[in-house]
N, C-alpha and C positions, 0 to 999 in steps of 0.2 A: 586567461588572465583573471577572470571573475571569481567570486566566491562560490557561485552556483555551478560553474564548469560546463554549462550547456553551450558555451561559445567555444566549441572544440577547436583546438589548434591543429592537432594531428590525430586522426582517428586510429592510427596504428602505433601510437606511442603513449605510454602512461605519463600523466602529468608529473614532471620532476618533483613537484611538491609532495607527491604521494609515494614516489619510488621509481622503479624501473620495470621494464617488461619482464625481466628475469624474476623480480620480486613478485610480480603477478602470478607467474607460473608456479613459483614456490608456494605462494599463498593458497592457490587452488589445490595444489597437491597435499599440503599439510591440512587444509580444511577438510578435504575428502577423507583423510585418515580418521578424522574426528566426527564423521557423519554430517559435515556441513557443506553446503553447496554455495558457490559464489556466482552471483548473477549480476553482470555489469548492466549499466543503464546509460543510454545515449539518446540523442535526437538525430534521426535521419531526415528531419524536416528543415533544420537550419544548422549553420556552422558559424564559427567565429570569424569576424572580419580580420582579426590578427591571426591568420593561418596561411599556410602555403597555397591553399586553394584560392583564397581571395587576396591576401597580401596587401591590404589597404595601406599599411604603414611601412612597407618595405623592410620588414624584419626577417624576411625569408628571401631566398634567391629569386630573381626575376622569373616570371612565368605564371603568377597568379592572375585570376580573372579581373582583378581591380588593382593592379600594381600601383602603389604610391597614390592611390585615389583617382586613377584613370582607367577607363575601360580598356581591356587588353583582348581584342578579338582573337589574337593568335594563341592565347592560353589554352592548354588542353582542358582546362576547367571552365572555359568561357560559357559553354552551353548548360552548365549546372545552375546558372543564375539568371534572373530576369532583369535585364537592364533597360534603362530609359535614357538613351543618349541625347534626347531632345532637352533634357533638364540641364541647367547650368550649375546648380548646387550639387556638389558631390554626394551629399547626404540623401539626395532625391534621385540619384542616377541608378539606384538599384532598389529592389524590394526587400525590405527588412521584415522579418517575421513580427507581426503585430505592430509594425511601425518602428521597431527597435533597430537602430543603425548598426549596433554591435553584433546583430544576429542576421546576416544575410540569408534570406530564405532560398532553399534549394528547389530546383525544378524537378519534382518527383517523377515526372513523365519522361525526363531525358534518359535515353538508353545508356549513355556513358555513366551517368550518376547511378543508375540502377545496377550496372555492372560492378561499379566500385563498392556499392552498398551491400549487394548480396549475390550477384550472379557469378562473378569471377571466383575461381578456386581460392584465391587469397583475398577475397572481399573482406570488408570490415566485419561482417557477420561471421564468416568462417574463420577469420584470423584469430579471434578471441575464443571461439569454440575449440579451435585446434590447440589452444594454450590452456585449456582447463575450465573455461567458463561453462556453467551448467544451464545456461539459458540466457534470455534477454528481457529486460524491462525497457519498453519503448515510450519515449516522451511524445506528448501532444499528438496522440494517435488520430483524433478526428480531423486533423489538418492534412492528413496524408490520404491519397486515394485508396479505396478498398482493394483495387486490383494489385496495388503495390504490396499491401500486406498479405494478400493471398499468395503471391509469388514468393515473398520473403519467408512466409511460414514454410513453404515447400523446401526452400533452401535450408532453413534451420533444421527441419525434421530429417532431411536427407543426410545432413551432417551428424546429427545426434537425435534419434527418435525420442529420447527421454528429455531433451532440453525443454525447459519450461518457458513459455512466452507470456509475458505480462504486459497489458496495455495500460496507459494512463488515460482514463476517461473519468469524467466527473458526474455523468448523468447515466441514463439507461444505456447499458452497453450490450443489449441483446444481440444486435446484428454481428458483433465481433466474436460471439461465443458459440457459434453454430458449427464449429469444427474446422473451419477453413481459414481462420485468421489468428485468434488468440486462445490460449488456454484459460487465462484469468485476466482480471483487471484490478486496478486500485479501486477499492470499494468505498468511494466517497459517500454514496447513498447510505451505506451502513454507518460510516463515521457520523454523518449529520444526524441520523435518526437516533443513534445510541448516545451521542453527546447531548442532544436535546432532551432525550428521556432522562438521562442521569442528572441533567441540570434542572429537572422539574417539569418538563412538558408532559401533559397527560399521556399515560401509557398507550391508550387505544389510538391516539392521534399519531404518536411517534412511530408505533409499530406498523402502522398502515403502509409506510414506505418499505419496510422489510417484507411485508406480504407481497408487495408489488414484485420484488426480486424473486421471491419463492415461486410466484406464479409465472413470471416471464422468462427466467433463466433456465436452461437445461440443468437437471440435477447435478451432472458431472461438473459443470461450471460453478454452480452454487457452492459446492463443497471444495472448490479450489480458489474462491475469491480472496483477494488480498485484503482482509478485514483489518483496517487501521483505525487508530484514534487520533494520532498526531502525524503530521507530515512536514516536509521541507517547504511546502507551499501554503500552509495554513498555520494560524496561531496554535500553540500547543494546547493540549487538553486542559491543563491547569488554568491557562489564561481564559479559555472558554468557560470554565467553571467559576470565574470571578476573582482569581488571584493574579494580580498584575505586577508582580515583582516589586511591591511597594513596602514589604516588611510587615504587612497586616497579618499577624499570626492567626487571628480568628478566621479570616478569609482563606488563608492557606490550609488550615485544618479542615474546613468544610470542603474546599476544592479537592483535597486528597481523599476525603471520604467519597465524594462523587466519582473520583477517578477509580477508586477501588470497585465501585458499583459497575462502572463502564467496563473495566477489565473482567469482572465476573461475567458480565453478559458476553463479552468478546470470547472468553475461554469456554463458554458453554454453548456456543452457537456454531452452526456449520460454517466451514471455510478454513482459511489459513490465517490465524491471528498474527498480526504484525505489530511488533513493538518498535516504535521510533526511539532510537538511542536516547537515554536520559530520562524518559518518562518513568522508568522503573525506579528511579532514585529521586523523583520530584523535581526534575528540571523544568523550569517554566520558560515563558517567552511569548511575546505577541507576534504580530505579522513579520514577515521577512524584512530584515535579516535576523531579528531577535529570536526567531524560532530555530535558528541554526547555531546557537551558542555552543561552545565546547563542553564536553562532558565534565562534570564537576569532580575530577579526580581528587581524592583526599590528600595525596602527597603533593598536589599542586595548589593546595589551599581551598579546595572545594569542600562542600558539606553534603555528600550523598546521604539520602534518607535510607538508612539500613532497615528500618522497620517496614517502610513501603516496599523495599526490594524483597523482603521476606514474604510479604503478601503476594507480590507478583510471582515469586517462585512457588508459593503454595498453590496458586490458581493455575499456573502453567503445569505443575505436577499433577493436579487434579485432572486436567485434560489428557495428559499422557497416561494416567492410571486407568482411565475409563474410555475404552475404544468407542463406546456408544456416543460419547460427546464429540469424537472426531469424525466418525463415519456413519452415525445413526441417521435415519431418515427424519424429516421434519414435516409436520402437517400444520394446518391452521392452528392458531393458538387455542389452548383449552380455556383460557380466561384472559381478559384484558379489561381493566377498569381505569380509574384515574391514576392509580399508583402501581398496580401489580400486573405483571405479565407472567402467565404460566404456559410453558411449552412442553410438548411430549416428544421424546427422541426414541427411536427403536432400532436395534441392531440384532437381527436374529430373534432370539427369545428374551433378550434383555431390553428393559425399558428404563429410561431416565426421565424424571419429571424435574424441570428446572423452573424456578420462580425467582423473580426479582421485584424489588420494592424501592421506588424513588422517593418515598416519603421519609420525613425525619422521625416518624414513629412507626412502630411495628404494625403490620396489617395482617388480619386473619381473613382467609377466604375459604369457601367451600367449592370444590372443583370436581366435575365428572371426569374420570380417567378412562382410558380404553380397555381396562381389564377389570374383571368383576371383583376379585378378592385377593388377599395376600398381604404381605408386609413390605414396606419400603424402608431401606436403610438410608440414613443421612450420610452422604459421602464426605461431609466435612466434620463429622464427629458428633453431631447433635442427636436428639432423640428420633427414633424411627417413627413411622406412621402406619397405621392399619388401614387397608382399603376395605370398605364395606359397601357392597351393592354398587360398585363402580364409582364410589364417591370417597373423597378424602377432605379433611379439614386441616389446613396448615397455616401456621403463623410465620410470616416472613420478616426477618429483622430489618430495622431501618437502614436505608441506603446500602443495602446489600442483597444477598439472595441465598437460596438453598438448592441443593441437588439431591434428589431422592431417587434411589435406584432399586430395581428388583434384585433379589438374591442371585 
């Protein structure tokens, strides 16, 4: 019933507001024809109080674990939840996740819940993989025991070895990325570092957190991280950059320039760049629920920024055109000062030098590169640069960047 939908009513039925189960099957099939994979997202940590499993409001047939606000020990779902019968207040008679009564927390150690979640042939996990899902994104991963995820991963990969598993973590996710739990995670460390950098934080300070990831994560995971800038749980990038939907044209212009810099960094860095719908056309919004505003469709009276969209397309195309930006190795930065970060990427015999500048004025730096001589082409159409004795001198435009590649 909520806007966020993590209060699941029925794990095996699409929310009627979104369509039907048949629509999901058709969506996955049509998306696959276009090279798009659909990955559903759910929580196996908590469920909705208004669900057949809990049935607090008697909106479902009798048999829920908390029918009509009363503990029902005879329910087949009774062991899924942690009840406190000694309490007299119904709101305190069960454990809500993070204290939220609308989200009864599931007992992840209960065998019957694990069976329903992933062990049974028609478990929630298998049910949607059988209907075309290409993997799973899992909510609040740190609140669920590690052995749960290890078993769950085995179930996912047994059903579809290519299915992608993505965790929601906000901090160092090293332990989840060792090959026995998740393939990837929502990279909030990346988000925080890049948004702070694009907003003006000294480059060497902001980049230190990205170095932490490069050193701590297996390379396979580093290249699969869900590198995001905006999400459904945080204020949007434009809000972070100082535009607060107040009509301030000057603030909006600067925020969009900073967003372009952040996207440039995102598209030239290892991982899986993730665009939160609407960012590409300048959709703003502060903390939840304002970060979940509808897309500004022009035929519905919205005003999508077509110039910003063109910039997004240009930068995503750049990544697609240069395999070295997608799959190239990454070493420690070649240069990091107050404003400029210079990185080297290598794929086979191809090198790419990427440079970003968070200053409002152009910056010129001299950098030692890993090859002795040659000429570098500017992938965005600018002038090339000659390498002499392992050194280059390059000027980086304000609030943007450059990509220089070997022939």
